[in-house]
N, C-alpha and C positions, 0 to 999 in steps of 0.2 A: 406391403404393397408398395409400387412405383407408379409415378405419374405418368399419363398416357404419351406415347409416341409411335409414330409408324414403324413396323418391323422392315427389315431389309427382304429383298425378294423382288420378283418382277412387280411392275406396277399395274396390276389387271383391277378392272372394274368389279363392282359389288357382285355382279352375277357369276363370276368366274369361279365358285366354289368346286372346282374339279381335281381331278388327280389322275396321274399316270397309271397305266395298268398295273396292278399287282402292287399298288402303293399302300403302305400299312395305315391303319385307322388312326393311330397316335399322331395327331396333328395338331397345328395352331388353327383355331376355328375359322380366322378370317385373313385374307389377303390384304396387303397394302392397297389403300385407297388412293384411286388417281386423283391428285389434287387436294388431298387430305393434308392439314395443317396440324400440328400438333398442338397440346393444350387443349383438347376439346373437354377433357375430363380430368379431374385430378382429387387427390383426396383431400379434404378440408380438415377433418379430425378423424380420429378412431378412439372409441371408448371401450374398456374391456373389464372383465371382473378381476377382482384381486386374485393374484397366484397364492395358492396355498399349497402345501405339500399334498394333501388329499382335496383338490378341488370338488366342492359339492355341486356346482353349479353344471348343468350339460344340457345342450340344445334339444328342445323336444322334437320328436319325428311324427308329424311333419312339423317343421317351425313356420310360426306365420305372424306377420308383422302388418301394421295399418298406421296410414299417416292422415291427420285430420286437417280440416282447413284451417285451423289454427295453430297448427304447425307443433301438435302433439304426436309421439309416435308411440305405438302399443306394440309390444312384441313378447314373445312367450318364452321360457326356458323352463326345465324341470330342476326340481331341487332335491339332491340324493341324500336319504338319511341313511348313514352307514350302519346305526345300531339295528334300525329296524327293516332295513333293505327294501325300502319302498321310496315311490317317487311323489313328490309334491308338484303339482302343476301350477306354475307361478304366471301371472301377469304382471309386465313392467310398463310404465308409463313414464316417459321423458317429455320435458321441453326441449326443442333443439337448441335453445340459447344456452340454456343449463343442464347439458346432458349428465352430467356426473352425478345430479339430484334426482334419482331414480326414484320412483315410488312403485314398490314391490307388493304385491298383495297375492295371498294365498287364494286362489282363485275359487276353490272348493269344488273343482271338476273332479270327478272321480277317475275319468279316463283322459287321454292326452287332448289338448285343445287343437280343434282342426280350422276354425274360422275366427277371424276378428273383424269387425265392421264398424267403423265410426258412421255416427248421424250427420245430417248436412249441416248441423250448426256446428258440429266439432266438440260437444260436450256430453254425449253418451256413447258408451261402447257396449258393442254385443260381442259376446264370445260363445261359442259353440265347441262340443266334445263328440268324441267317438262314441258316447253312450246315449246321444239324443238329447242332453241337456243345453238349454240355452239361457243364458243369463244376461240382463241389462244393468250396466254399470253406469251410475250418475256421480257428478261431484258432489262432495260433502262441502256445504257451506261456499259454493263456488269456487273452491280451490283445485289447482291443476296438480297438487300433489296429497290430494286425499279422495278417495272414492269409495264407493259403497254399492253393494248389489241391491237392487230394488226390487225389480219385478224380473220374471223369466216365464220359460213355456218347457216341454219335454215332448220326445217321442221316445218312450222308454226303450232302451237296447237298440236303437237304430242310429248308428253314427251320422252325423250332419257332415254332408259334403259340399254344401253351398250355402249362403247366407248373405242377408241384403235387407237394408230397411226399404219400406215400401217409398215411393217417389212421391215429394210433396207438390208436385207439378211446376216448381220454379225452374226454368231453365234460361239461361242468358247466354247466348251464342257470341263467339268472337269472331270477329271479321278482319283477320289478318291482312287482307289486301286493302282495307281502309285503315291502316294503323296511322296514316298520317291526315285522316280528315279532323276537323275542328269539334264536331258534335259528339259528344259520348254517345247520343243515341245512335249514329250511325256506326261506330266502333263495335258497341256492344248492342245488340237487340235482343229483346225479350221475344222467346219461342212460343207458341200457342202449343202447351203441355199439359195435358189432364192429369189431375193426382190419382194413384191407385184406388183410392177410395175417398168420397168424401162424405162429411158431416152436413148436418140441416145449416143452409147457406153458402155451400161451396168450400167451407173449411177442409183441408185435408186432415184425413183420419192417419195418426200416427201408428205405426206396427212394423213387423218385419215378416219376411217370407225364408223359409228354408227348405232346402232339398235333402232328403236320405239315401243312404247307400241301397235301400230296398226300393226305391221308386215312389216314395211318398213325398207329397209337397205339404207343408204345415204352413198357416197364417196364422200370426197372433196379433191383435188389435188392442190398442192401449185406450181405453175408453176414457172420459173426460173426469171420471169419480176415480182414477186409478187403477180399476179394475182390468184384467187382461181376458180378453175374448178369442178362444184358440179354435182352429178347425183344422183337420187333415183330410187330405184326399189322395187317391193314386192318380199319377200322372196320366196313365191308361190303364185299359182294362187287364191287359196282360202286363203284370209286373215283371221287372227283371233288374238285375243288377246295375245301380249307377256308380261308377268308379270316379267319374268327374261330372262337374255341372257347373253351371253358371246361371246367373240372372240378370235380364236387361228389362226394359220399360219400353213402352210404344207412348206417341203422343195422345193416343186416344183412351188411357188410361188401362191399358192390357199389362199382362206381364209375360215375358216369354222367357222359357227355361230351356235351356241347352244340355243335353246328357249325353255321356258315352259309356260304355262298359269297360272301356280301358283297352280293348282291342281294336287295332286300325283295320281289320277287315271286317268290322262291324259299323253300321251305319251311325252317325251322329245325329241323335234324333231332336228334334225342336217341338216345344208344346206351347200352346197361348193358354194361360191362366186367366181367368177372370174373379175377382173379389167382390162380394156384395155383403150386406147385411139385412137378413130376413128376419123379422119377427125377433129382434135382439139376439140371433144366431149369426156366426158366420158361415158364408155359403161359399165354396169354390166349384167353379166350373174350368173343365181342362178340355182342350181340343188340339189334335195333332197337326201339326205343321209339316211341310217339306223337310226331308231329310238330306243329309250328303254323305258320299263317300271321300274319303282323302284321295287327293291326286295320286299319292305316290303308291297307293294300292293297286291302281289301275295300268301303272308304268310297269311294265316286262321287268326292267331293268332292277326296279326297286320293290318289287312286288311283296316279297318275303324279308325285305331288309330292315324294315321299321314295322316291328310287331305290335308295339303298345303307343296309344295315344297318353303323352305324359301332361300335357297342358292344354286347357279348352279354355277360351276366355273371349266374351265381346269386348270388342274394341273400347265400349263406354257403357255405362249404365243405362243411358238414355240413347244408345244406337244398337237396336235389336237387329238392324239390317246386315252388321258386318262381324264376323266372327275369326278369331286365331285359334288356329291349330297347331299342335306340335307333337310329331310322332318321334319316337327314339328305339334305339337299342342300346347295347352296353356301352357303346364307345361314341355314337354319334346321333345326329338329330335332324329333322327337316321341318321346316315351318311353312304355312301356308295360310294365306290370307283369303278369305271366302266373303260374298257379298250377296244379299238376297234380292233379287230384281222381279219387277213385274214384266212379263214378255207376252206378247201376243200368240196366240194359238193357231197355227197354219190350218185352214180350212181347205177342203178337198175341192177340186174344180167343179166338181159336179154339183156339190153343193153352193158353191159360188154363183153358177148359173140359175139355181132356184132361187136363191135368196142372197143378193149381193151384200158384203160387209162394208159398210159406208163408216168412215171415221171412228167414233168412239164405242161403236157397236161392236168392233171387232172382240171375241172372248179372249182374255187374258188368263195367264197363269203367274205363279210365284214360282222360282226356280233359282236354285242357289248356283252361284258362277264364281269360278275361282279367279281373284283378282292378281294375285301375285304368288310366287314361292321362291324360296332359296334351294341352293343345290346342298350337298352334305355339309354340315357343320359339326363342330364338336358337341358333346353331348349338352343339352340344356338343363341347367339346374333351377332356374326361377325366371319367372317375368313380370315386370311391371309395366301398367299401362298407364297412358297419360290420362288426367283429370279436367285438361283444358278444353272446354266445349267448343272447338274450332270448327266454324263453317267453311267445309270445302265445297266451293261452288262448282269447280272444275273436276267434272267425273272422269276426265281422262289422267288424272293424276299430275297434270302438270300446273304447277304454280309460277308465280312471278321470281325472278332472280331474288329479289331483297326478302323474300319470305320463305323461299323454298327450304331454307334451313333453320327455321325458326322451331324452338325447343318442344313446344307443345305439339309439333307435328310427327314425334318420334317414339317409339316404345322401347323397353330396356330388356335386353336377353342376357342371362348371367350363365357362364358355362362351367364345367366341372374342372377346367384348368384355372380357374380363377380370373377370366378376363370377362369384361362387360362391354356389350355393344350395343348402341342406340340406333335403330334401323326406322325408315320411314313407316308409319301405321298402314300404310295402304300397299305402297310399292315394294315394301321391305329392303329398300335402297339404305346401304350404308350412311351413316349421318356422324357418327362419333364411335371411339373406341378408346377402353382402358385396358390396361394390361397388369395385373396383378404380379407380385413376385413369384408366384408358381406358374405363370402362363407363358416363361420365355420359351423361344423356340429352340429344340435340343439342336447342339452344333456338330455332334458325333455320334457315331453307332455306340460308343461307350456311355456316354451321357444318355442315350437312349436305354440302354440296359439298365442303368442305375435308376434310372427315373421310373422304370417299369417295377423294380424292387422297394421303391419308397413307398413310404406311408401314404394314406389318402391326401389328395390334394386339399388346401383350405379354398373354398369357394362360397358363394353365397347361397345359402337355402331359401332365404327369403327377402324380398327387395320391394321397395314401394319408391314411385317417383312423388315428388312433393306437388302442390296442386297448380304450379305455374310450371312444373317440368325443368326448373333450374336446379334442383337439387336431388339426389339419389342415396336412399337409406338401405343398407344393406345387412342382413344378420348373418353372418358365416358360420361353418360348421362347428367353429370354436364358441359360439355365442356372442361374439365379439361384434358391436356396432360401429360400422365405417359409414362415414357423411362424404359423399362424392359431390363436387361442385361440377356442373353441366355448363359450360359456355353457351351464351345467350346465341353466338353466331355458330354454334357446334363445329368449332375448331377452324371454320373456312375464314379466309381471310377477307372480313369486311371494314367498311372505312368505319372511323369512329363514330360519326353520325348514325350510321345503320345500326350498330351496337347499343348506342345510347336511346334510339329509336324502339328498338325491342324492350330494353328495362323500362322505359317511360311508358310503354304501352301496357306491360304487365303491371306496373305500378296503379296506374289509371284502373286496370281491372280490379285489383285489390281494394281500391278505393270504392268504386260503385258496388262491389259484392261483399264489402266488410269482412275479407279474408285477409289472415295475417301475411304481411310481405317479407318476413325474416329470410328466406330463402333468395329473395332478390337481391337483398344487402350483401349476400355471399361475393356478388359480382360487381359491387360499386367500389372503385378506386377512389383514393383521395382528389385526384385531379378532376374526376367526373362530378364530387357533390355539388358543386355551386351550380355546374352546367342543369344537371337534373332538377334541383331544387328551382331554377329560374323557369324553366320549360314546364315542370310540374304547374306552378303557379300560373304561368301564360295559359296553359290548357284548362286549367281552373276557371280562370276569368272569363273564358269564351262561353262557358255553360250559363244557362237562363238562372234568373234569380232563385227560384225555387229550387232547383238542384244543387245551386252554391250553397245554400241555407243546409241542404240535408248534409251536405260533405263538408261543411265548415271545419267541425273539429277534427275529423278524419284526415284533412290534408295537412293540417298543423302538426299532428301527432306524426305523419309520414315526414314531414320536412324535419322534425326533430330527431328522427330516427337516421336520417341520411347526414345531418350535418353533425352527428355523433363520430362519423367516420373519417373526418379529416381535421388535421390541428388549425387550419384557416378559418374553419366555421364551428367548432366546438364550443365556442363562447355562446352562441346563438341557441344551443339547446336548453339552455336553462331559460331563455326567453319564451321560447316556444312552449315549454312545460308551465310557465308563468301565465301564458296567454292561454292554455286551455283552463287553468283555475280560474282565471278572471272569467271567461266565458260561462263557466259553470256557475259562478258565484253570482254573476250578472244575470242569468237565467233564472236561479232560484230566487233571489231578493225579489225581482220584478213580479214573479209568479204569486208572491205573497200578498200583492196589492189586489185589491177587491173595489170595484165600482161602488159609489155610495147608494145608487138607486139600483132598483131590480130591473129596470127597462134600460139595459146596458146598451151605449153606443156601438157603433162599429169597431170601434179600436177601444183594446184595453188599456186600463191604467198604465202600463209597462209600454205600450207602443205611443201613448200620447207623451209620456216622461221623454223618450227616444226623440219624438218630432219637436217637443217644446225646447229640449236642451240643445237639438243642432239647428234652431232658428234664432233663438236668444243667444246672443255671444257676448254679454254683459258679463264681466269680469268679477262682479260683487254676487255671492251666492245668494245672499237674501233676496236680491231683484230678480234672481231666476227663480226662487220659490214661490214668489207673489202671484207668478203665471200658472201654477200648479194648484189643483183641487187637493188641500192638505188632508180632508177627511177621508179620501181614498188610501190615505196612507197610516191610518190607525191601525195598531196592532197590539195585542195584548201584552203585558209588560214582561211577563215571562218568555214568551217568544223572543222580544226584543234582546231581552238579557242571553238568552240561548245563542244569539248570533253574534255576541260581540267578538269571538275569536276572528270571524270571517270578516268582520268590520276591520277589527284591528289590522289584519293583512292588507286591506285595501288603504287603509291611512299610512301604513309603513312603507308600503311599496310605492305610493304616489310621492312621499317623502324622500324615499332611497332615490327615484328617479331623477327629482327636480335637481337634488343635490349632486347627482352623477352629470348634470348637463353640462358644466364647465369642462368635463372631460370626455365629452363627445367624440374627441377624434381618436379615441382608443376603441377599436371595434373589438378587442379581445376581452373588455368589461362586459358583465353580465347587465342586461337592461339596454344595451346600445340600440337595438332594434326599436324599441318602444318609443324612443326619441323621435322617429320618423313615422309612427305608425299612428295615423290620424284616427283610425277606427278603434283601436285600443284605448287612447288618449280620452277618445269620447266616452267610451264605457266607464272610465274611470271618474270623468267629470259627471256623469248622470249618477253613479254610484256615491259620490260626494254630496250630491243633492239630497239623494234618498236618505245619508246617514245624517245629514243635518236636520232633515224632519224629524227624523226618529228620536234626535237628540234631545228636542224640544218635549216628546212624550218620555223619555226615560234616559236621562244624562249618563246614567252610568254605563249605557250602550256604546257610547262614542269612544273613538280611537283614544288611547292614553299617549299624550306627548309629554316629553320632558323639556320645559321651556325655561329660557333664562329670564323671562318678565311674566310676571303674574296677571299683567293685564292684556297680555297678546293673545288676539282671535287666531290660534293656530290653522283652524280649519278654513277660515276666510283667507289667510296668507297662502296656503296651498292651493286653494281654489283659484284665486286670482293668477298665480304663477303658472298653475296646469292651463287655464284657459288662453293665456298668451302663448304657451307652447302649442297647445291644441290647434289654435288659429294658424300657426306656420304651416301644419301639414294636415288639415282636414281636407282638402282636396288632393287626391293623389298625385293627379298630374302638374300641380303648381306647387312643391312644396318650396318654402322659402326659409333662409336661414335665421335662427333667432336673432333679435337685436342684441345690442351690448347692454342695454338696459336690463333685459330678463337675464341675460348671464351674470350680471354683477349682483342681481337680487339672488340669484341661486346660489353665487358665492358665498353671500352672506349667510345662508340657511344654518351652516354648522356651527355659527356663533349665536344662532337664535333658537334650535332644537336640538338635540341630542339625534344624530341619524343612526337609526337602527341598522343591525345586523341581520341580513336576509338569509333563512335556511333554504339554500339551493337543493334541490335534489342532489343526492351522492353519485359520483360516476358508477354507471352501472358495472357490475361484475359479471357480466355475460361474456361469451366465447367471441362473439361476432368480431370485436375491434382487435381481437389477437389473431385474426385469420387474413388480415390484409397482405402480409408479406408472403402468401401464398406457399408457407413453409407448413408440413404437416404436426398438427397439435396430438400429443398422444394423452389421452385421459383415463381416469380409472373411475367405474362406479362407485358412488358413495363416499368420495374423495375430492373435495375442490381443489382445482389446480392451485399450486404454487407459483403462478406467473407473474411476472411484472405486469399491472394494467398498462392502460393506454398511455402512449410516449408523452401526450400533452396533458397528463392529469395535473401536472406539476403546476400548470398554469391556475389551477383552482385550489390549490392549497388554501389560500386566504379565504375560501368561501365553503371550504369543507370542514366539519366538525372533527377535531381530534379526540382520539381514543379517551375515553373517561369521561368526555363532556356530555351535558345532559342532550339526550336526544328528542325527536318531535314527530308527533303524528302529521305527517305533510299535508293531509286533508282536512283533519279536524283543527289543525293549528293547536294541539295541545302538547304541551311538554311532557315526556314519559320519562325523564331522569336518565342519568347516567347506566343504570343498569336496570331496564324495564321489567316489570312483574308480569304485566299483561302480554296476553298472547297478541301477536302481532301478525301481519301479512304484509308482503311487498308485490310489486309488480313485475312479472317476468320480464318486460321490456324496458321500462325507464327506472325502475328501481324504486320507486315510491312506496312509502312505508306508512302503514295504518294500523289501527288496532281493529283484531278481529271482532270483538264485541263492542256494541254502541254502549257507552257510558250515559247517555242522555235519553230520557224518555220525551221529549217535546215533539211535537207533530212537526214543527218548523225544520228541524235539525234531522228527524226520521226521513223529510222530503229532500233534504240535501244529501243524506246518506245512500238512499235510493240511486242516486247518479251514479254511483261507482259501487254498488254491491255485487254485481255480475261481473265487471270490468273495471280496470282502472280508467281514468278519465282518458289516458292516451289509447286506449282498447287492449291492452295488454291483459293477460290472465294474472289472476292472484296465486300466490303460493304461500304455504304456511311457513314461517320463520321460528327457527329455535329460539329459546328465552334467551340465549347468551349472545344475540346477534350484535 
C-alpha cells in the first residue's frame, strides 16, 4: 500500500461522481477533492502471517473484525487442515501496541463466524456463526492474551446476521463546538438514556440480542447468578428471509432492528423490539415501524442498475433515527444516508373548518427522509462507522470551520480496488482518502486490458474505526492486518493550535470515559509533547476538586504515555510511574488506619494525618508524631511485616531524591520533577510519619539503611531534609529554591548512607515509539520485531538492568532472580512486570494487590509473559 495523495484529473467536488456517456465501469472510485491536502491517511504498520509453501491461514467468508474501547482488535480467519480437508474457524485477538503478540483460539464454531461484538467495557467478546451459535468470551485472570468461552446461546441451524450487546444506559455526548470550553461538563454531557433492561434498583441487566436469517430475534440475558435466560421471537407475523440486519437503541430503552432481504427493489424494514422479564422468563414484544425504499430504485436512470443491497448500518448503536444503505452491482455501488423524522400530517380544509388544528395538536407521523446520496462509486467492500457519540446540533449539516473536519464526523468506505475513503457521516462529503497500491488509475488502454486479466485486487474485506476515529484497522483479502493513521485535521490545512486542540479534546474524552488513548498517540510528534502535557494539566486544574480526585491517576498515566514520545521529556516517564506507585501506596497504607472509637468523627484517620502534617511544619519527626492519636495506627504484627517491601521503597525513594538534589539542574535524571512537586513530597512526609509510628510497634518493618555510623537516626535525618525541601515548594504558585545549607547537607548524604539503586520501569517494547518517523513498519504475527528501540533509550542505560541481572516484581517490590521461575504478567502500556499469582495470604497485601488485579496502575491491560522473558 502507498500513502495517500490526490490523483491527477479535474478538480471536481465530492458530488461529481459522474461519467461521460458510454464510459467504462472500471474507474477510480473518487475524483480529486477541491482543497484537499495530502497526508490525511497513511499506513502506520502492517502485520501479516508467516509465509509458508502452503499457507494454512485463509480469510473467512465473510471476514469480520471488532475494535474495543481498550484498543483490542478481534478478527477471524480460517485454518486449513491439509490432511483432513476441513476448516477450523479461528478468532484472533491483538493489542494494537503489540500486534505481533496475537492470541489465536479455536472458536469451536462449526460454521463460519458471521459477527464479532465487544461489550461496553472492552473485556468480553461475542462471536456468532452461520449455524446460530453465539459464544461469549471473557479474559482469563484479566489477561489480554488469555481468553475462554464462558457462556453462550443458540438458535439451532439459523445463521446469525446481526449481533449486539444490550445497552447499559450510559451515553456521554461530545460537543465539538464547545471543545474550547474550560469545564468538562460543557464539553461532555451525560445524555438521558435508558438501559435496554433493568434489574431491581435500576441496575442495567447484561445480555445480547441477535437477528437470524429467517427473521427471528433472540435475546439472551445474563442473570447475576451466572445463568443465561434466552428467548426467541419472530420479528413479524409473516417471516421472510433476512440477508442484512443491524441493531440500534432508543433513549427510552427500546431496541430498533433494521432488516433487508438483500434486494434493492424490496423495502428496508424496521422493527421496534421491547424486552422484559415476566415471572423469571424473558419476554419479547415486536412492533413494525415505517419502512423505506432506496432512492436509487425510484430513479429511472438507476432503477435496475444496483440490484443488491450489500451494506445496512445504523450510523451509531444509539442513533436509531439514521441509517446508511449501500446498493451494488458487480462493478459499482451507491451509498445513501436516511433519517427518520417526525412530520406533521396535513389535514383537509374541510376538517380544518370543523376543528381547527392548534399548536401541538396537529397529528404527527414518522417518515424516512433521505439526507444525502453519492453518485456512482466503485464497488464498496467494507464499511466502518465512527463510535464517537458526537452531538450534532445543526440539523442542516453545517458546522463551524474549525470542526467541520473533526475525525469523529466521518465514516470509512473501502473499495474493491484497494482504496479507502472517509466521508461525512450525514452529508457523505469527502473528508479524506487513502489509495492502496492496487488502486492507481490506469494510464492507457493496454494497462486496462492487463488489469482485467490480472488476479483479484487486494482490498479490505472488514475494517473498524478506533473509538476516537484517529485510526483504522483493515483486514484484507489475504488475512493481513493494516493499521491506518487518520489525521485529526482530515488532511486539510489547519494551524497547529487547531490540530493540538483536536488531540487535546480527544485526550480529555478518554480521560473522562476511561477509554484507552493509544490511537491518539499515533499523531503526537515530539515537538507537540510538551505543549500537550501543559495544556492537559491546565484543563485538569480548571475542574472542580471532586472531579480532579477522580481523574488524578488517569491524568498522570496519560502524561507518562505522552512524555515517552519525546527525547526531551522521556526522563519524566519514570517520575510519572513512580508517582502512580506513590499514590497507590499512600491510599493503601492510609486505608489500614482505623479510628480508635466506634463513634467516628467526620474525618478518617488518613484525612487527619494529611491535615496535621500539612499544618505542622516542624522538621523533627517525633514532634509531628506527638500531635497524632497513635492508637489509630495500631496494626497486627504480621500485617506490618508483610508491608515491609512497600515501606522499603518509600524509604529508598526519599533517600534517592534527597541525594539527587545537588544535581537538580539535570532534567534528564529520573526523579527530577519530584524536587518541585510539593504534593508528592507531602505524601512522602506523611508516609514517613506513619512508618515511624509503626516502627515503634514492629522495628523489623522499618526501611533498612546502610549507614556509616551506628548511632545515626537515619529516618530523623531524612525527614528533616525532606521537610526543608517540602517547605520550598508546598505552595505551587510560590516555589522557592533550596538554600545552600540544605544542598550541602544533601551533598553529605552519600558519605552517611548508602544510596540505593532504584529499579525504574523498563523501556516499553511496544510499537508506538517506532511509528513517529511516519515510515511504514512491517510486522509478522507471532514474531517480535527485531527493530532498534527508542533512539533516546541510551539515556537510561544506567537505570536499566542488564541481561542476567536479577529481575524485580515492580508492584510487590520482590526480587524474582535472574531467571524467574514464577509466571509473570506485564502491562501492555508501561511495561510494568509482576507475578501472576500472589505469594502472600495476608489481608493487607491482598488489599494492595486488588488495586491492580484487573489493570496496571497506569490503566493498561495485563498480558501473560513467557518464563524466559
